[in-house]
N, C-alpha and C positions, 0 to 999 in steps of 0.2 A: 932413291927406294923413298925416305923419308914424306918428301911430298904427299906419292901415293898413299903411303901410311895414314899420316892425318884427312887426306882423301877419302879413306874409307871408313876412318873411324867417324867424319862429320856425315857419311852417309848413312851410317849406322846409329847413329847419334840417338833416332826414335825409332819406335816401331811404324809411325805411318811415311819415314822416309823407306822403308823398307819395302813397300807395298809397291805394286808394278803400276808405274806411273808415270805419263807421256815424261815429266821434266827429269826422271832418273834416266830413260833413255835420251833424252836430247842433251844429258850431262857428256856422254860420252862422244859425240859428234862435236859440240864446242870445244873438250880437247885437240881434237885433230884439227878444228880452225883456229885455236889459238895457236897451236904449233907451225901454221904453214903464215899464219903474220909474223911470227916471230921471225920463221927462214927467210923470208922476205928483206928482210933487214937490210940497208945500201945496196941490194942489188940492182943494176942495172938493167937486169931480164931478170925477172920473178912474175912471168906468165904463169906458170903453173901452179905458184903459190898460192898468187892471188885469186885463180881461178877457183884451188882447192877451196882456198876461206870462204868463198861464196857460197862453195857445192854443200859444203859438210852444216855452215850454219843452216839453208836453204832443209839440209837431208834433218836438223833436228828441229824443227819447225813441223816436217810431218808429225811428230811426237808430242810437239808441245808447242801450240802457236806462238805464241807471244816471241816467242825466241826470233822470229822473222825479222824484228823490230832491229836487231843488232846487227843487221849489215849498215846497219847508221853507224854504229861503233866501229865496225872491220871498216869501214872507208875512215872515218877522222882516224883508225888508229896504223891503216897505212898510209898518210899525208905525215903524219909524226916520226915515221921509222924511214921514211924514201920520197924521193921527188916526184907525185901522182903526175904521170901525163892521161890525157884522153883516152890511150889505149888501156894503160892500167885501171881507170874505171870501167871501160867499154870490160874488159875480161872478168872485173870482181862480178858485172852484173849479170854478163852471159853466165857464167858460174854458177848465181843467187837462182836465176832460171832456170838453168839444164835438170836440178832433179823433178822441182814441178813441174815441168815439160813433159817430163818421160811418164811419172806418176798419171796425170793427166792424158797421156796418148793411152796409157793399159784402159782406165776410165772410159773415152772415148770409145773403143774398138770396143766395148761390150755395153753399149750404149748406156753409158751410164754417166756423163757429162754431167748431168744436173745434180748428182750424188755427189761426184768431186767436189763440185761449187757448194756444197752445202754441208759437207761433212768438213770438208779442210779450211773455209773461208765464212759461210755465213753463220756456223754456228758456233763460230771462237771471236767473231767481230761484236764487240760491246767495253764498258766503260766503268769500271767501279765506282761509283760515290760515296762518300762517309755517312753514317758510320758504316765502318766495315762488321761483316758477323764474327763474332768473336765469342770463344770459349775459353777455361781458362788453362787448359793443352795449348793450343793454340798463341794463348798471351805468354804462357813459358816458353814455347819453341821459338817462338819471336825473339822475346829477350834471348835467349841461348845463341839463335844467328847473329843476331845486333850487337850483341856482345863481343863476339868473335870478329864482325867487319868493323864494329867502334877500336879494337882493337890494334887490329891493322892499318887504320888509317893513323892513329896518335905513333903508332911504331915506325910512320915511314922515315922519320931521320937516321935509326939502328938499323931497316932495313936497305937502305941505299949508300949507308955510310962505307960499305969496306966495295963498292960496285963500280966496276967500269963504267964508261959512257954509254956501250952495248946492253948494256944488263940493266942499267938505271931506265933504259927507252924502253925494253920490255915489261920490267915491275910499273912504269905509269900505263904502258896500255893495261895490265891487270889492272889498275887502280880506273883505269876509263871502265873496262868493263866492269867491274863492282858497280859505277855510277849507270850503267845502262841496264845492269840487271835491277835496281833499285827505282830507275823511271821505268820502267816496260811493267812493271808489278801491275799498273791499275788497269793495265789495257787489256782486260780480258772479262767475261760476261761474270765469273763468279771468282769468288777469292778461294786458290787452292794450296792450303800452305805447303805443298810439295813441289810451290812454285819457288820457296828456298833454298831450295839443292842447286840452283843454277849459278848460287854465290860460289859453291864447294872446290871448284875445280882451279876459283884465284885463292882462296882463304887456305886452302892445302899447301899451297907453295909459300905462302908470308908465314902459314904458320911455322913450317919448314924453318925457313930463314928467321925466324923471332929466335926458335929452340938451338937454332945453332950458332946464334950470336950469344946465346947466355953463358958466363965463362964458367959457372961449376956444373960440371956435368949431373952430380947429386939431386942438384935442383929441376935439371930439365929433366933428369930420370922419375922423379918424384912429379913432378906437375904431370907426367906423359900417363902417370900410373893415375894419378886423381881424375886426369879426363876418360879415360878408359873405365876405372869404376862409375865413374858420373852416365858413361855410355851405357852400361852393363846397368845400375837402376833403374836407368831411364826404360828398360824393356819391361820391366817388370810394374809400374806406374803410369806407365804414359802412353 
């Protein structure tokens, strides 16, 4: 429950995050992808989970194209938690291709394959070079998200201290996820601040662990209340 609470809080932290956007929708499918990667831990036969991981990442890319690069993350994550054979790589690839192929088939049926190529692929290819477009609102939002990312990195020892080996492996996957979310930020034609939402599935879990590790429950409740107040204040000033 607690990871979900922090996930929702982070999603609601600024009005710009609440607007309908591709990254907001993509996060839902990325949660499914992470779940299937976790479930494949040390399984000799994990074909369905591996396929689903690739499938959900490609589904997320339908709404926010840079997510397509997270297939590399999925491959590295699966290698770290199980022995990847050639057929596992093939299953991940087939899962990644399936939703793209199905959507393309619909466009092809209506003779709109050129529209699919343009809307899904061509319009979203690009690379942002510095200096990045900034406003005070974007800077503050970036600092807010960056603070929580840095906090989770600094609290690595505390997060993993009381965890078993299988939990540590899954936590490492979440750290890989944060790294890849950072790496894919420049790979888009323009800088959407909504792309920072991609961090939230991992940040929600990490913040829940950090709060559960706080010995004084009163302090944890006060910090949670402060975070909630900051979210409420941001709705009026951002």
